[in-house]
C-alpha positions as CSV (number, residue, x, y, z in Angstrom):
1,X,20.7,29.9,-72.6
2,X,20.4,26.1,-72.0
3,X,22.4,23.0,-72.5
4,X,21.8,19.3,-72.4
5,X,24.1,16.2,-72.3
6,X,22.9,12.7,-73.0
7,X,24.4,9.2,-73.7
8,X,22.7,8.0,-76.9
9,X,24.4,4.7,-76.6
10,X,27.6,3.4,-74.9
11,X,30.4,5.9,-75.6
12,X,28.4,8.1,-77.8
13,X,27.4,11.4,-76.1
14,X,25.3,14.2,-77.5
15,X,25.6,17.8,-76.3
16,X,23.1,20.4,-77.2
17,X,23.6,24.2,-76.4
18,X,21.2,27.0,-77.3
19,X,20.5,30.7,-76.9
20,X,17.1,32.2,-77.3
21,X,16.8,35.7,-78.6
22,X,15.7,38.4,-76.4
23,X,16.0,38.8,-72.6
24,X,13.8,38.3,-69.6
25,X,10.5,36.5,-69.5
26,X,10.2,36.2,-73.3
27,X,13.6,34.4,-73.6
28,X,12.8,32.3,-70.4
29,X,9.6,31.1,-72.1
30,X,11.3,30.4,-75.4
31,X,13.8,28.4,-73.5
32,X,11.1,26.3,-72.0
33,X,9.6,25.7,-75.3
34,X,12.8,24.7,-76.9
35,X,13.8,22.4,-74.0
36,X,10.4,20.7,-74.3
37,X,10.7,20.2,-78.1
38,X,14.4,19.2,-77.9
39,X,13.6,16.5,-75.3
40,X,11.4,14.8,-77.9
41,X,14.1,14.3,-80.5
42,X,17.4,14.2,-78.4
43,X,17.7,10.4,-78.4
44,X,17.1,10.0,-82.1
45,X,20.1,8.3,-83.7
46,X,20.3,10.7,-86.5
47,X,23.3,13.1,-87.3
48,X,23.2,16.6,-85.7
49,X,22.3,18.3,-89.0
50,X,19.1,16.2,-89.5
51,X,18.1,16.9,-85.8
52,X,18.5,20.6,-86.5
53,X,16.3,20.2,-89.6
54,X,13.5,18.4,-87.6
55,X,13.9,20.8,-84.7
56,X,13.5,23.8,-87.1
57,X,10.5,22.4,-88.9
58,X,8.8,21.6,-85.6
59,X,9.3,25.1,-84.5
60,X,8.0,26.7,-87.7
61,X,5.0,24.5,-87.5
62,X,4.1,24.9,-83.9
63,X,5.3,28.4,-82.9
64,X,5.8,30.4,-86.1
65,X,3.2,33.1,-84.9
66,X,5.2,33.6,-81.6
67,X,8.3,34.8,-83.5
68,X,10.5,32.4,-81.5
69,X,14.1,32.3,-82.7
70,X,17.2,30.8,-81.2
71,X,20.7,29.6,-82.1
72,X,21.9,26.2,-81.2
73,X,24.8,23.7,-81.6
74,X,24.6,20.0,-81.4
75,X,27.7,17.9,-81.2
76,X,28.0,14.0,-81.0
77,X,31.1,12.7,-79.3
78,X,31.9,9.3,-80.5
79,X,34.5,7.8,-78.2
80,X,34.5,4.4,-80.1
81,X,35.3,6.1,-83.5
82,X,37.3,8.9,-81.9
83,X,35.2,11.5,-83.9
84,X,33.0,14.3,-83.3
85,X,30.2,15.3,-85.6
86,X,28.4,18.6,-85.2
87,X,26.1,21.1,-86.7
88,X,25.3,24.7,-86.0
89,X,22.1,26.7,-86.4
90,X,23.4,30.3,-86.2
91,X,25.6,29.5,-83.1
92,X,29.0,31.2,-82.7
93,X,32.0,29.1,-83.5
94,X,33.0,26.8,-80.7
95,X,36.4,25.4,-79.8
96,X,38.2,22.2,-79.8
97,X,41.5,22.1,-77.8
98,X,43.9,19.5,-79.2
99,X,47.3,19.3,-77.6
100,X,48.4,22.9,-77.4
101,X,46.2,24.2,-80.3
102,X,42.8,25.5,-80.6
103,X,40.6,24.3,-83.5
104,X,37.5,26.2,-84.5
105,X,34.3,24.2,-84.7
106,X,32.7,26.1,-87.6
107,X,29.6,28.4,-87.1
108,X,26.9,28.7,-89.6
109,X,23.4,28.0,-90.6
110,X,20.4,30.0,-90.0
111,X,18.8,30.4,-86.5
112,X,15.9,27.9,-85.7
113,X,12.5,29.3,-86.5
114,X,13.4,31.6,-89.3
115,X,12.3,29.6,-92.4
116,X,11.0,26.1,-93.2
117,X,13.1,23.3,-94.6
118,X,16.4,24.8,-93.9
119,X,19.5,22.6,-94.5
120,X,22.3,22.5,-92.0
121,X,25.8,21.5,-92.6
122,X,27.2,18.3,-91.0
123,X,31.0,18.7,-90.0
124,X,33.3,16.3,-88.2
125,X,36.8,16.2,-86.5
126,X,39.0,13.7,-85.0
127,X,38.6,13.4,-81.2
128,X,40.7,11.8,-78.5
129,X,39.8,11.5,-74.9
130,X,42.5,14.0,-73.8
131,X,41.0,16.7,-76.1
132,X,38.8,19.4,-74.6
133,X,35.6,20.9,-76.2
134,X,34.7,24.4,-75.2
135,X,31.0,25.2,-75.8
136,X,29.3,28.5,-75.0
137,X,26.8,31.0,-76.1
138,X,27.5,34.7,-77.2
139,X,26.7,35.9,-73.7
140,X,30.2,35.1,-72.6
141,X,31.9,37.5,-75.1
142,X,29.1,40.1,-75.1
143,X,30.5,41.5,-71.9
144,X,31.7,45.1,-71.6
145,X,34.8,46.6,-69.9
146,X,34.5,49.6,-67.7
147,X,35.5,51.7,-70.7
148,X,32.4,50.3,-72.7
149,X,34.5,47.9,-74.9
150,X,32.9,44.6,-75.8
151,X,35.1,41.6,-75.1
152,X,33.9,40.2,-78.6
153,X,34.7,36.8,-80.2
154,X,38.2,37.6,-81.0
155,X,39.3,38.6,-77.5
156,X,37.4,35.7,-76.2
157,X,39.2,33.2,-78.3
158,X,42.4,34.5,-76.9
159,X,41.0,34.0,-73.2
160,X,40.3,30.4,-74.3
161,X,43.8,30.1,-75.7
162,X,45.4,31.4,-72.5
163,X,43.5,28.7,-70.5
164,X,43.7,25.9,-73.0
165,X,46.5,24.0,-71.1
166,X,44.8,24.0,-67.7
167,X,43.3,20.8,-66.3
168,X,39.8,20.2,-67.3
169,X,38.5,21.0,-63.8
170,X,40.2,24.4,-63.9
171,X,39.7,25.6,-67.5
172,X,36.2,27.0,-66.9
173,X,37.1,28.8,-63.8
174,X,40.1,30.3,-65.5
175,X,38.1,31.5,-68.4
176,X,35.5,33.0,-66.1
177,X,38.2,34.7,-64.1
178,X,39.7,36.3,-67.2
179,X,36.3,37.6,-68.4
180,X,35.7,38.9,-64.9
181,X,38.9,40.8,-65.1
182,X,37.9,42.3,-68.4
183,X,34.6,43.4,-67.0
184,X,36.1,45.0,-63.9
185,X,33.6,47.0,-62.1
186,X,31.3,47.5,-65.2
């Protein structure tokens, strides 16, 4: 898993989060490759879906024989326009907390590295400074309880919902504490 946050220009921020398939050394090496390739395009003033298309074609061209695949999500936060625009490449749905509600940031698209010339959907939503964006990889909800039940995306959404009203600096620790309770001694 990897993430990156950059300021593209004043009050325009880009967040990238990715999850390489596999575990151990192979996933770590994949993460190094994707970080290296993402660093080359992260400042491009293009919408997230176009970045994903470039990113995907670069991976197909350079690493197809390595069977390198990963999910990712790119979101641009424009504080001037009070908008977010985002795109997903096989990544789980993410969350936007607005007032007391949780809005789903749609998942979709094919993982990076699967096929050439993929098209990715560009989505947007209104965004105020007081809103909260919850970004994560599937590792957070692929945790098992002592009785071998997976937390899963539905239960994880409830965990986020239960923590949504906490101050920003406490929301992550609240979510992690609830996930730890779920895991127990597993």
